[in-house]
N, C-alpha and C positions, 0 to 999 in steps of 0.2 A: 505492501502500501503505501509506503514510504519514498521508494521512485516513481508512482500514481502520481499522488500529492505535489511531491521538491516540483514536477511536470510542471503543470496548473498553476502554481505558486510560481512560478517562474514565468509563464504568458501572463494573471492576472498583473503582479508586477510591471511589464509591462505597459498592459493596456491602462494601467493608471495615468501612465504618461499621455501613450495615444491617443484618449477618451479623454484625459483632459476633465481629469475625474478630482482633482485639488479645485482648479474654479465652480468646479459644482458643489461642490461640499462647501467653501466659502459662501456662495448664492445661499443655498438650502440657510447654515447657519445667519445669516443677515435676515432671509423671510421667517427664518423661526424667530431670531430674537422681538422679533417682532407684536410675538401674543405671547413673550413670555411672564408679564406680569397678568396672573389672571391665569393663568394656563398651566398645563398637566401635559408631560410627555407619557404619554400608554406605551409600556413594553413589555408585548411578549416574551422577549426572550431570543427571538426570532433573528436572521443576520438582518432584516432590516428596522428593527424597531431601537439594535445593539445599534449599529451602524449610526440610524439618527442620533440616537440618546448621548454615543460618542463626539459626534459634529457639534452636537450644540454644548457640552460639558467644556472641549478643548478650544472652543470657535465663539462659543459666545458667553458664557456662563455658567459657571459649578454647580449652584443653588438651588439646582431647578427642584419641581417636585411631577416623580413621579409616579405611577399609576401601576400594579400589574396585578392581573385577575390570575388566580391559581385556580384551576378547572378539576383541581380532583384529581386524586392517587388512580380510579377506571380510565380518565380521560388523559392525563401525563405522570408518565412515574416516577416515583417519587427521587431518582436519583436524578431525573435528569431539570426535575424542579427545584430540587438545591442547588444544582447547579447553574438553572438561571439567576435563580437570587442571590450565587457566587459574584457570578459576572454582572448584574447590573451594581451590583457595590462597589464593585473592582474600576469599571469604568468611571460609575459616580459619587464618589464614597460620601460628597456634602449633601446629595439629595434627600429630601423629606421620601422614601418611600411607602407609600403605602399599598396594602395587598387585603384584597378583600377572595375570599374561597367560595365556590359553589357549593350550593349546599347540597346540592344534588352527585355532587361527583366524585363522591364514594360508593354508587351504585349502579347495578349493570344497564338500570334504563339510561344513561346518560349517553350512554353509546350507540343508542337506539334511536334515540327522542331529543331530538334535538330543539325542540320549541321552550321546554320550561328554561334552557341556558338561552338566550337571545331574552325572555322574558326578564329570568333574574339580572341581567348581564348590565341590559340597560336600566335595568328600573335603579342599579346598583351606581352608576353614571349619571345618574339625575342624581339620587342622594349626595352626592360629593360637590356639588354644586358647584364643578370649573367649567369658567364662561369660555376658555377654550381645549380643546383635545387636541394638542400635537398626537399626530399617527405617523407611521412610517409606512404611508401607503403609496403603492406605484401606481404608473398608470399602466404601463406596459403590463401588470400580474391579471388584467382582465378586461373586457370591454367595461363592463358596471362601472368598476374602478375609474377605469378613464371617462366615463359620462359623468361621474363623480365632480371631476375639477381641483384643482387645487384648493378652492377653501369653500367649504360646505357649509350653510347653515341649518341645522337641525329645528333652529327653534330654541329648545332647552341650553343647549350650546351651541357651540360654531367647531366645525373640525377643521382642522388645519394641516395639509400634507405636506411639509419641504421637501420631503426630496420624493416627490412625484415623476419627476425628469429622469429619475436615477436608473440604467440599464442594468439589468440581470450582471453586467461585467459590471458596471462600477461600484459597485454595492462588494464585490466579493472582490475589484480589486481595492478598494476602499478595508475590507476586514484583512487582505492580508500588509496591508502596505505599512498600515499601521493597529496592527495585533486586536485586533477586536475580537473578544472572546464570545463564542459561540457553541452553542451547542454539540457534544463532539459526534449526535449520533447524525450532523450533516456531511460528515465525511464518508459514512457505511452509505448512506440512502445515495448519495451524492452517483457513487459508482454503478448504480442502479437503473436511476434516474435523468441523469444529468444536471450539473448545472446547472442548467437554464428552467428546471421544474424542480429541485427539490426546495420544501420549505416546510417550516416549521410548523405543523399542524396539530391537534390531540390526536390521541392515537384508538389505534382499533374503534374508530369512530366512524360511522356510517357516510354521515353529511360528505365525507371528507375522501373518499376512496380515489375520485378522481384525481384527486394529487397523487398520487400513489400507494394511498395507507393499506391498499391491497396486499402490500408486503410486508406489512407488521405482524401478524401475525409468525412470518420465516423470521425476518430478523429480530424482531423485540415478542421472541414465542414466550420468553419467563412472563412477560404482564399480562398473555391472554385472558388467563384466568386468573389474575392479580388481582384488589383494589389496593390494598393499604400497606 
């Protein structure tokens, strides 16, 4: 795996300069800083949100408000969740970190019915009361996200997408250039679904099977019947 990863690292480091990623990151930081007061950075722990967090902390401000949603043991293996929290604090040690946990995240139902998840998640966001939610949403990810635009007024809050114009190459180039910590499962899954498609979603979750989660039962077999 090391030689495979080394070759890709070399490719992404070359893309950092060729793709003008530094300039894109500075523009994203300038954009995000406009919404820092009264805003929070939503960090899933995936490559996009960790890249965004690193950009804001290193180029904008270090004392950011960070929100993280813990999906619970049925959807997010505990070792991955612990890894994510460690990464957030490593990148943003001065941040005020708020963590909320999905109440049904320890049940098998969470894997097959995602509607309660959405209701509880958005209810939690409303309760937190932040005016701006700064997210690592990128236009390239889907037509739906592309249609949202860079700033979305949801009525109760405003979504802000500083790295909206980043490509998957830009994100990985930033990760490798700046040593941004991301969950180790990325480097396993990327070998099977590709760097352009690999993403951090909930595990053993039928909603996200289209993103490659159908291989969860093979690569994360120990977690298949484990919720604790």
